[in-house]
C-alpha positions as CSV (number, residue, x, y, z in Angstrom):
1,M,70.0,163.7,147.6
2,N,68.8,160.7,148.7
3,R,71.3,159.7,151.9
4,F,70.9,156.3,151.4
5,W,71.9,156.3,148.2
6,P,76.0,155.5,148.6
7,Y,74.5,152.4,150.6
8,E,72.2,151.5,147.9
9,Y,75.0,151.6,145.3
10,S,77.5,149.9,147.6
11,V,75.0,146.9,147.8
12,F,74.2,147.0,144.3
13,A,77.7,147.0,143.3
14,F,78.5,144.2,145.8
15,K,76.0,142.1,144.2
16,N,77.4,142.9,140.5
17,L,80.8,141.4,141.8
18,I,79.6,138.6,143.4
19,S,77.2,137.8,140.2
20,F,80.4,138.6,138.3
21,I,82.9,136.4,139.7
22,L,80.0,133.4,139.8
23,L,80.2,134.1,135.9
24,S,83.9,134.0,135.5
25,A,84.1,130.7,137.6
26,L,81.4,129.1,135.9
27,S,83.5,130.2,132.6
28,L,86.6,129.0,133.4
29,N,84.7,125.7,134.8
30,I,83.1,125.5,131.2
31,N,86.4,126.3,129.1
32,A,88.2,123.6,132.1
33,K,85.5,121.3,130.3
34,I,86.1,122.0,126.9
35,E,90.1,122.1,127.1
36,L,89.6,118.5,128.9
37,L,87.6,117.4,125.7
38,D,90.3,118.3,122.9
39,R,93.5,120.4,122.8
40,V,95.8,121.0,120.3
41,V,99.0,117.9,120.1
42,A,101.0,119.7,117.3
43,V,100.9,123.0,115.3
44,V,102.0,122.1,111.3
45,D,102.9,125.1,109.6
46,S,99.5,126.9,109.4
47,G,97.4,124.2,111.1
48,V,96.6,122.0,113.6
49,I,96.6,118.5,114.9
50,M,93.7,117.9,118.0
51,E,93.8,115.3,120.4
52,T,90.7,113.9,119.2
53,Q,92.4,113.2,115.9
54,L,95.2,111.5,117.5
55,N,93.3,109.5,119.3
56,S,90.8,108.5,116.6
57,R,93.6,107.2,114.3
58,V,95.6,105.1,117.3
59,E,91.8,103.5,117.9
60,E,91.9,102.8,113.9
61,V,95.5,101.5,114.1
62,L,94.6,99.2,117.4
63,K,91.5,97.7,116.0
64,R,93.0,96.6,112.8
65,L,96.4,95.5,114.8
66,Q,93.7,93.7,117.0
67,S,91.7,92.0,113.8
68,N,95.0,90.6,112.6
69,K,95.7,89.2,116.1
70,A,98.7,90.7,116.2
71,E,100.4,91.9,119.0
72,L,100.3,95.0,119.9
73,P,103.1,97.9,120.8
74,P,103.3,100.0,123.4
75,L,100.6,102.5,123.4
76,N,103.1,105.8,124.1
77,L,105.5,104.6,121.2
78,L,102.3,104.3,119.0
79,E,101.1,107.1,119.8
80,E,104.0,109.0,118.5
81,Q,104.4,106.9,115.5
82,V,100.5,107.7,114.7
83,L,101.3,111.4,114.8
84,D,104.2,111.6,113.0
85,R,101.9,109.7,110.0
86,L,99.2,112.3,111.1
87,I,101.9,115.6,110.8
88,I,103.1,114.3,107.0
89,E,99.2,114.0,105.9
90,E,98.7,117.4,107.5
91,I,101.9,118.8,105.9
92,Q,100.3,117.7,102.1
93,M,96.7,118.5,102.5
94,Q,98.1,122.1,103.2
95,I,100.2,121.9,100.0
96,A,97.1,120.5,98.2
97,D,95.3,123.2,99.8
98,R,97.3,125.7,98.2
99,A,97.6,123.9,94.8
100,G,93.9,124.0,94.9
101,I,93.8,120.3,94.7
102,K,90.0,118.7,94.9
103,I,88.7,115.5,94.4
104,S,85.0,115.5,92.5
105,D,82.3,113.2,94.0
106,S,82.4,111.6,90.7
107,E,86.0,110.6,91.0
108,L,85.3,109.3,94.5
109,N,82.1,107.1,93.7
110,Q,84.3,105.5,91.2
111,T,87.1,104.6,93.6
112,L,84.6,103.9,96.0
113,A,82.9,101.6,93.4
114,R,86.1,100.2,92.9
115,I,86.7,98.8,96.6
116,A,83.2,97.9,96.7
117,S,83.7,95.3,93.7
118,Q,86.9,94.4,94.8
119,N,85.1,92.8,98.2
120,N,82.5,91.5,95.7
121,L,79.6,93.6,96.7
122,S,77.7,96.6,95.2
123,L,78.5,100.1,96.0
124,E,74.8,100.3,98.5
125,E,75.8,96.8,100.1
126,F,79.4,97.8,100.8
127,R,77.8,100.9,102.6
128,V,75.7,98.6,104.7
129,T,78.9,96.2,105.6
130,L,80.4,99.0,107.2
131,E,77.9,100.2,109.2
132,Q,77.1,96.9,110.7
133,E,80.5,96.4,111.2
134,G,80.0,100.4,113.5
135,D,82.1,101.9,110.9
136,S,80.4,105.3,109.3
137,Y,80.0,105.1,105.6
138,K,80.5,109.1,105.8
139,V,83.3,108.9,107.5
140,F,85.4,106.6,105.1
141,R,83.9,108.4,102.2
142,Q,85.9,111.1,103.5
143,T,89.0,109.4,104.3
144,I,89.3,108.1,100.8
145,R,88.8,110.9,99.5
146,K,91.8,112.3,101.7
147,E,94.2,109.7,100.6
148,L,93.4,110.5,96.8
149,I,94.4,113.9,97.2
150,I,97.5,112.6,99.4
151,Q,98.1,110.9,96.7
152,R,97.9,113.2,94.0
153,V,100.2,115.8,96.2
154,Q,102.6,112.8,96.2
155,R,102.1,112.1,92.8
156,G,102.9,115.9,91.9
157,K,105.7,116.3,94.1
158,V,107.5,112.7,92.8
159,G,106.2,112.0,89.5
160,S,108.0,115.2,88.0
161,R,110.9,113.8,89.2
162,V,110.6,110.0,87.0
163,D,111.2,110.4,83.6
164,I,110.9,107.3,81.7
165,S,111.8,106.6,78.2
166,E,110.4,104.3,75.2
167,Q,113.9,102.9,75.0
168,E,114.0,102.4,78.7
169,I,110.6,100.2,78.3
170,E,111.6,98.7,75.5
171,N,114.6,97.7,76.8
172,F,113.0,96.7,80.0
173,I,110.4,94.4,78.0
174,N,113.5,92.7,76.4
175,S,115.5,92.0,79.7
176,E,115.9,88.6,81.5
177,E,114.6,90.6,84.7
178,G,111.5,91.7,82.4
179,R,110.8,88.5,81.1
180,T,110.9,86.5,84.3
181,E,109.9,88.9,87.3
182,L,106.2,90.5,85.0
183,A,104.6,87.4,85.9
184,E,106.1,86.7,89.7
185,Q,104.6,88.3,92.3
186,Y,105.5,88.8,96.5
187,D,103.7,89.3,99.0
188,V,106.1,91.7,101.3
189,Q,106.6,92.9,104.6
190,H,108.9,96.1,105.6
191,I,110.6,98.0,108.3
192,L,112.6,100.9,108.1
193,I,114.6,102.2,110.9
194,S,115.0,105.7,109.8
195,V,118.4,107.5,109.4
196,E,118.5,111.5,108.9
197,G,120.8,113.0,107.3
198,G,123.8,114.6,109.0
199,L,124.0,112.4,111.7
200,N,127.8,111.1,112.8
201,E,128.9,108.0,112.4
202,T,128.4,107.8,116.9
203,E,124.8,108.0,116.2
204,T,124.5,105.8,112.9
205,I,126.0,103.4,114.9
206,A,123.4,103.6,117.7
207,I,120.5,103.5,115.2
208,K,122.0,100.3,113.2
209,E,121.9,98.7,117.3
210,K,118.6,99.7,117.4
211,A,117.8,97.9,113.3
212,Q,119.9,94.9,114.3
213,D,117.5,94.5,118.3
214,V,114.2,94.7,116.1
215,L,116.0,92.3,113.8
216,K,116.4,89.8,116.6
217,R,113.2,90.5,118.0
218,L,111.9,89.0,115.1
219,E,114.1,86.2,114.9
220,E,112.8,85.3,118.5
221,G,109.4,85.2,117.3
222,E,108.0,89.0,118.2
223,S,105.2,90.0,115.8
224,F,106.3,91.8,112.7
225,E,103.2,94.0,112.2
226,K,103.8,94.9,116.3
227,L,107.3,96.2,115.4
228,A,106.8,97.6,112.3
229,A,103.8,99.9,114.2
230,T,106.3,100.7,116.6
231,Y,109.3,101.3,115.1
232,S,109.3,101.4,111.6
233,S,109.2,104.7,109.5
234,G,107.9,103.0,106.2
235,Q,105.1,104.6,104.7
236,K,103.0,101.4,105.5
237,A,104.0,101.1,109.5
238,L,100.8,101.5,110.8
239,E,99.3,98.5,108.4
240,G,101.9,96.1,109.9
241,G,104.6,96.8,107.1
242,F,102.2,95.2,104.3
243,L,103.5,96.4,101.2
244,G,101.0,94.4,99.2
245,W,101.8,91.8,96.3
246,R,104.4,93.5,94.4
247,T,106.3,91.9,91.7
248,S,110.5,91.5,91.8
249,A,110.0,95.0,89.6
250,E,108.2,97.0,91.2
251,L,110.2,96.6,94.6
252,P,113.3,98.9,95.0
253,T,116.3,97.7,93.3
254,L,117.6,97.3,96.6
255,F,114.9,95.2,97.7
256,S,114.4,92.9,94.8
257,K,117.5,90.6,94.6
258,T,117.2,89.5,98.4
259,V,113.4,89.2,98.1
260,S,113.6,86.7,95.2
261,S,116.4,85.2,97.2
262,L,114.0,84.8,100.7
263,K,111.5,81.6,101.4
264,I,108.6,81.9,102.5
265,G,108.3,82.8,105.8
266,E,111.7,83.9,105.7
267,T,113.1,87.4,106.9
268,S,116.2,89.3,105.3
269,D,119.3,90.6,107.5
270,L,119.8,94.5,107.5
271,I,119.6,96.1,104.7
272,R,121.0,99.5,104.2
273,S,119.8,102.4,102.2
274,G,120.1,106.1,102.2
275,A,116.8,106.2,104.1
276,G,118.0,103.9,106.7
277,F,118.3,100.2,107.5
278,H,115.7,98.1,105.9
279,I,114.0,94.5,107.2
280,L,111.9,92.4,104.7
281,R,110.2,89.1,105.2
282,L,108.3,87.5,102.4
283,N,105.1,85.9,103.3
284,D,103.8,84.5,100.0
285,K,104.3,84.6,96.1
286,R,102.3,83.7,93.6
287,G,102.3,84.3,89.3
288,N,99.9,86.2,87.4
289,T,99.8,86.3,83.7
290,V,96.6,87.9,81.6
291,K,97.3,87.7,77.5
292,F,93.8,87.7,76.5
293,M,90.8,89.7,77.7
294,D,86.4,89.8,76.9
295,Q,86.1,93.2,76.0
296,T,82.8,94.9,75.3
297,L,82.4,98.4,73.5
298,A,79.3,99.9,74.5
299,R,77.7,103.4,74.7
300,H,75.7,105.5,77.6
301,I,73.5,108.3,78.6
302,L,74.1,109.3,82.2
303,V,71.5,111.8,84.1
304,Q,72.0,112.4,87.6
305,P,69.9,113.3,90.3
306,S,71.2,117.5,91.3
307,E,69.6,119.7,93.4
308,I,66.9,121.0,90.8
309,R,66.3,117.5,90.0
310,T,64.7,115.0,92.5
311,E,65.7,111.1,92.3
312,K,62.2,110.6,90.7
313,Q,62.8,113.1,88.0
314,A,65.7,111.6,87.0
315,E,64.4,108.3,86.5
316,L,61.1,109.5,84.5
317,L,64.0,111.5,82.7
318,I,66.0,108.4,81.7
319,K,62.8,106.5,81.1
320,D,61.4,109.1,78.5
321,I,65.0,109.0,76.3
322,Y,64.8,104.9,77.0
323,K,61.2,105.1,75.0
324,R,62.9,108.1,72.3
325,L,65.7,105.5,71.5
326,L,63.2,102.3,70.8
327,D,61.1,104.5,68.9
328,G,64.1,105.2,66.5
329,E,65.4,108.3,67.8
330,D,69.4,108.8,67.4
331,F,71.6,108.0,70.1
332,K,74.1,110.6,69.6
333,Q,71.9,113.0,69.1
334,L,69.9,112.3,72.4
335,A,73.6,111.7,74.4
336,R,75.0,115.0,73.4
337,Q,71.5,116.8,74.4
338,Y,71.2,115.1,77.6
339,S,73.8,113.0,79.2
340,E,75.6,114.1,82.1
341,D,79.3,112.1,81.3
342,P,81.5,115.1,80.3
343,G,83.8,112.3,78.9
344,T,81.5,110.8,76.5
345,K,78.8,113.1,75.8
346,M,80.2,114.9,72.9
347,D,81.2,111.5,71.1
348,G,77.7,110.6,71.1
349,G,78.3,108.1,74.5
350,N,80.5,105.7,72.9
351,L,82.7,104.5,75.9
352,G,85.4,103.0,74.0
353,W,86.5,99.3,74.4
354,A,86.5,98.5,77.7
355,N,88.2,95.1,80.0
356,P,85.9,93.1,82.9
357,G,85.6,95.1,86.0
358,E,86.4,98.8,84.9
359,Y,82.9,99.9,85.5
360,D,80.4,100.0,88.5
361,P,78.6,96.9,89.6
362,A,75.4,97.8,88.4
363,F,76.3,98.8,85.2
364,E,78.5,95.9,84.4
365,T,75.6,93.2,85.4
366,T,73.4,95.3,82.8
367,L,76.3,95.4,80.1
368,N,77.3,91.9,80.6
369,A,73.6,90.6,80.4
370,T,72.5,92.8,77.2
371,K,73.1,91.1,73.7
372,I,74.8,93.0,70.8
373,G,72.6,95.7,69.3
374,E,70.2,95.7,72.1
375,I,69.5,98.8,74.5
376,A,69.2,97.7,78.2
377,N,66.3,98.7,80.2
378,P,67.9,102.4,82.3
379,V,69.8,101.0,85.1
380,Q,70.7,103.2,88.3
381,S,74.5,103.1,89.5
382,S,76.2,104.9,91.8
383,F,76.9,107.7,89.7
384,G,73.3,107.9,88.5
385,W,70.5,106.3,85.7
386,H,72.1,105.3,82.4
387,V,70.5,103.6,79.2
388,I,73.3,101.8,78.1
389,E,73.7,100.3,74.1
390,V,75.8,97.1,73.6
391,L,77.7,98.2,70.0
392,D,80.0,94.4,69.9
393,R,82.3,92.2,71.7
394,R,85.7,90.5,71.1
395,N,88.4,88.3,72.4
396,E,91.1,90.3,72.3
397,D,95.1,89.5,72.5
398,V,95.8,92.5,74.8
399,S,99.9,90.7,75.8
400,Q,101.6,93.7,74.0
401,E,99.3,96.3,75.2
402,Q,99.4,95.3,78.7
403,Q,102.9,94.2,79.3
404,K,103.9,98.0,77.6
405,N,101.5,99.4,80.3
406,R,102.8,96.8,82.8
407,A,106.8,97.9,82.2
408,Y,106.0,101.4,82.1
409,Q,104.2,100.5,85.5
410,I,106.7,98.9,87.6
411,I,110.0,101.6,86.2
412,Y,107.7,104.4,87.3
413,E,106.4,102.6,90.5
414,R,110.4,101.8,91.5
415,K,111.5,105.4,90.7
416,F,108.5,106.5,92.5
417,E,109.3,104.6,95.9
418,Q,112.8,105.4,95.6
419,E,112.1,109.1,96.2
420,L,109.6,109.3,98.0
421,Q,110.8,108.7,101.2
422,S,113.4,111.3,100.4
423,T,110.5,113.9,99.4
424,L,108.5,113.3,102.5
425,I,111.6,113.6,104.9
426,E,112.4,116.8,103.3
427,L,108.9,118.6,103.5
428,R,108.9,117.3,107.0
429,A,112.2,119.4,107.5
430,E,111.0,122.3,105.7
431,A,107.7,122.5,107.5
432,Y,107.4,124.4,111.0
433,V,106.5,121.4,113.6
434,D,105.8,122.1,117.2
435,I,104.7,119.4,119.0
436,K,102.5,119.6,122.2
437,L,101.9,116.0,122.7
438,N,103.5,115.7,126.2
439,S,103.5,119.3,127.4
């Protein structure tokens, strides 16, 4: 046996020990850096909310408030508001995941096309505009997809509680309220200081005093947007409390009389409901009645690029279909054979009568430029390549149909608004939530 072996072994062991200590220190240092980059700020049932998510959403809200030249709320209170919104969203996204709720690319593209159209842009122009303003189109798509999923969850949870009969619609249309309120719309802002169930009288009085303080600060000239983002529990709090244009009948019954009695720029007194104390401000009002619409009856064949078909191949195929149509082949037969629009394929591509603004901008531009009985040159939209034939046009009196649809919408939205806040409070109460924001 080598008499130097114990010494050599001890040196080897010592070197290994030093290496281990250095590696451990390096590992701890790396982990420390990772922890600084991101950390869990809340555990929500089977999911988590990360600090980067919170910071990103806070930045979005601040950017929105700054663009509206609104006074900014205290950062710590804004963070609490944003985190609460993220918790509610996470709960709903987990419900969607369990229920298998998905939003297809086709549905997402239709929504994005409508958003672009509302801004008088094509989808491609809208994408370019977003990126020029420093926003990611990919992130915007993800945000809209998430909003659509949440809307579907809310409709599923709340919609089943809303029951509207034909008689109820008729009664509404024939009522004085229906005749007068269907045309008039209000631009309203809203603050809700919520009151949870089970509070005693002293606790409720304290919350009312908080609401009165918010109202006093509004009367003294403080920004409505700032106070909404800081204190409101309403669904539109982080958007400055803006509810968007609503008819009086679309507002919860509790609000409608108050709003109709307000002057433009005026703020209401406190309004008590089961959810808490509400404050409303009327920013503007307008009338909007549509009785006649120019409608177009058309049919189309849609060819889409895919994993097995390039953009160029899709274009060549639609051009070949177009040529075969001009040569006299049957539109219905070719639509059934080639069209990738599942909603119209088996009906020979028939789109039915459509009102202005219902289609992708590029599609609608071509549609409007095509005469009755003509087949337009192939056009590319956000959905793929189309060949379109215009079958007929008409100026249709849609008052009765629109009135019934609008009446249903108004009654539904009124009942939906009343149920939604209660449902979200229930979902929040039933979920396991561990907030680690200040830990």
